C-alpha positions, 0 to 999 in steps of 0.5 A: 500500500502506498502512503500519501500526505493525505493519509497521515494521521493527526495527533488527535487521531493517533491519541484515539488509536494508541495505547497508554504506553505508546501515547506517553512515548509520543508525548515525550518524543514531541516534547523533545522535538519542540524543545529542540525547535525552541533552542534553535536560533531563529532563521539560522542554519547554525546549531545551538552553541551548546550542542555538539556538531557530532551529536544528533538531537534526541528526537532524531533517535525517536524518529527511528524508533517510532514503529517499535513504540507506536506500531508500523501502521502509525510510523509514517504519521508519528515521524511526520509529527516529529519533523513538523514539531521540531521544525526540522532544518535541512541538516536533520532532514538530510541526515534522517533521509540518508541514514534511514531505512526505506520507511524512514525515507518515505516519512521524510519525503511525505513531510517536506512540504510542511517544513520551511525549507524552500527548494533546498530539499530537492536533492532528496526528491531527485534521489527518491525518483532515481529509486525503483522502490515504488513507495519512495517514488509515490512519496516523492511526487507529493506537494513538495515536488509539485511546488519546487520541481522545474518543468523538465524534472516534473515531467520525468517524475510523471513518466517515472510513475507510469514506468514503475506503475505508481498510480498518477493519483499520487502526483500532487497538483497533476491537473494544474501542472499538466494542463496545456503542457505540450511537451509532456503530451509529446513525451507521453505519445513517445512513451505510448509508441514505445510500449506499443512497438514492444508489444506491451500494453499502454497504461490507462493512467497514461491516457488520463494524464494525456487528456489533462495536457489539453489546453483549457478553453476560455471557459476553463474546460479542456479544449476539444480536439480540433476536427480534421479540415473538410475535403475541398468540394469537387470542381469541374476539373476533378 
């Protein structure tokens, strides 16, 4: 099952599902994350003067342990809450992604749009899109990618979804970004032609995205395909 940002549970939902020990662990973990966020100098990329440059904040250790204490089914949501509560800087986000398991990487990707990172976390998105793990690919095409990937990279992200059979429903703001994109339409046509030539089926999702690339008319509706010109009327010479 692929996880999307919309499927992440809120703190209230988690509290309703978790047992007493798990809720207590989550309370402590979020308190540590909030404490670290409060200690961080505002709008500064430098660590707290009392912190060792080689030591990870305690909440980062909690990040890795989320599944053990709150259940694997809640791990993405708990990790996302920790990142948001800590207002995780790029250094923490990068460290957790690079050193984490696939599940921990997925949680980072699902939360990037909630952090004040600008486009600085794009290398993590680009790395995930090079992977063959469909869970990472699906997480990488969420809201952060929709906001920050340039047109060329975004088009290739859509193609990656089609190639790896990740449902295009995972692509955030697909309709907005695909509308009127003639280059994306060309790439989709080429991909369909390659599949057909190889005797492989064309994914239904490809047709879905191709339909979205049609430019909108003045009323905001997809423009109908232009009809072929009528044949000229026969003349006496013909």
